[in-house]
C-alpha positions as CSV (number, residue, x, y, z in Angstrom):
1,M,-140.0,-36.1,30.3
2,P,-141.5,-32.8,29.1
3,S,-139.5,-30.6,26.8
4,Y,-139.6,-27.0,25.6
5,E,-138.4,-25.5,22.4
6,Q,-138.2,-21.9,21.4
7,L,-137.1,-22.4,17.8
8,P,-138.3,-20.2,15.0
9,G,-141.2,-21.4,12.8
10,R,-140.5,-22.3,9.1
11,L,-142.0,-20.5,6.2
12,N,-140.6,-20.7,2.7
13,L,-141.2,-17.9,0.3
14,A,-141.0,-17.8,-3.5
15,F,-141.3,-14.8,-5.9
16,R,-140.2,-13.6,-9.3
17,A,-137.5,-10.9,-9.6
18,G,-139.1,-7.7,-10.8
19,D,-142.4,-8.3,-9.2
20,D,-143.9,-6.8,-6.0
21,F,-144.0,-9.3,-3.2
22,A,-146.2,-9.0,-0.1
23,T,-147.8,-11.4,2.3
24,L,-149.7,-11.3,5.6
25,I,-148.4,-13.4,8.4
26,D,-150.8,-14.2,11.3
27,F,-149.3,-14.9,14.7
28,D,-152.6,-15.1,16.4
29,P,-153.1,-15.6,19.4
30,I,-150.0,-13.6,20.1
31,T,-150.8,-10.0,20.8
32,M,-148.0,-7.9,19.3
33,T,-148.9,-4.5,20.7
34,G,-145.7,-2.6,21.3
35,Y,-143.6,-5.0,19.2
36,T,-141.0,-4.0,16.6
37,V,-140.7,-6.3,13.7
38,T,-137.9,-6.6,11.1
39,A,-137.4,-9.1,8.2
40,A,-134.7,-9.6,5.6
41,V,-133.5,-11.8,2.8
42,Y,-129.9,-12.8,3.1
43,S,-127.2,-14.8,1.4
44,Y,-126.4,-18.3,2.7
45,V,-122.9,-17.9,1.4
46,S,-121.8,-14.7,2.9
47,G,-124.6,-13.9,5.4
48,A,-125.0,-10.5,3.9
49,T,-128.4,-8.9,3.7
50,V,-129.8,-8.9,0.2
51,A,-133.0,-7.0,0.8
52,D,-134.9,-5.7,3.8
53,F,-138.6,-6.3,3.9
54,T,-141.0,-3.4,4.8
55,T,-142.8,-4.7,7.8
56,T,-146.1,-3.3,9.1
57,L,-148.1,-4.4,12.1
58,S,-151.5,-4.4,10.3
59,N,-153.3,-5.5,13.4
60,A,-151.0,-5.7,16.4
61,A,-153.7,-6.9,18.8
62,A,-154.4,-9.9,16.6
63,G,-150.8,-10.6,15.8
64,R,-150.9,-9.7,12.1
65,V,-147.8,-8.6,10.3
66,N,-147.5,-7.6,6.6
67,I,-144.1,-8.0,5.0
68,A,-143.3,-6.6,1.5
69,L,-140.6,-6.1,-1.1
70,T,-141.0,-3.7,-4.0
71,D,-140.5,-4.6,-7.6
72,T,-137.3,-2.6,-7.6
73,Q,-136.0,-4.6,-4.6
74,T,-136.8,-8.0,-6.1
75,A,-135.4,-7.0,-9.5
76,A,-132.0,-6.4,-7.8
77,I,-131.9,-9.9,-6.4
78,P,-130.3,-12.4,-8.8
79,A,-132.2,-15.7,-9.3
80,G,-131.3,-18.3,-6.7
81,T,-132.1,-19.7,-3.3
82,Y,-131.6,-17.4,-0.3
83,A,-132.6,-17.5,3.3
84,W,-134.9,-15.1,5.1
85,R,-135.9,-14.4,8.7
86,L,-138.4,-12.4,10.6
87,Q,-137.4,-11.1,14.1
88,W,-139.3,-9.2,16.7
89,T,-138.6,-7.3,19.8
90,D,-141.4,-7.5,22.2
91,A,-142.7,-4.6,24.4
92,G,-140.4,-5.8,27.2
93,G,-137.3,-5.7,25.0
94,A,-136.9,-9.4,24.5
95,Q,-135.6,-10.3,21.0
96,R,-136.6,-13.4,19.1
97,T,-136.3,-14.9,15.6
98,A,-139.9,-15.9,15.0
99,L,-139.7,-17.3,11.4
100,T,-137.0,-18.5,9.1
101,G,-137.0,-20.3,5.7
102,F,-135.9,-20.3,2.1
103,A,-136.6,-17.4,-0.3
104,E,-136.6,-18.8,-3.8
105,V,-136.1,-16.1,-6.5
106,T,-136.9,-16.8,-10.1
107,Q,-136.4,-14.8,-13.3
């Protein structure tokens, strides 16, 4: 029997506290024109947000999103393993968690 899943993709991140972190995420062939994208690192224990990524649709028509944390933001995160997620709201208003994973922070 066919099945359908709409679960987020998995992408693990790792960075050093005190360094700038940035990466390009390519959702091609999804056209993201009119989308709003947010992403955050959060605590597994409390669920509290530890840092909000700056998100930029670098090429919405091609589904490309840049996410970034500044050196100041990463310096404020104690070493450890956290979770992160990227969510979007499409042009029609539907919300979806598109990516989740671990965020490993080292000193």
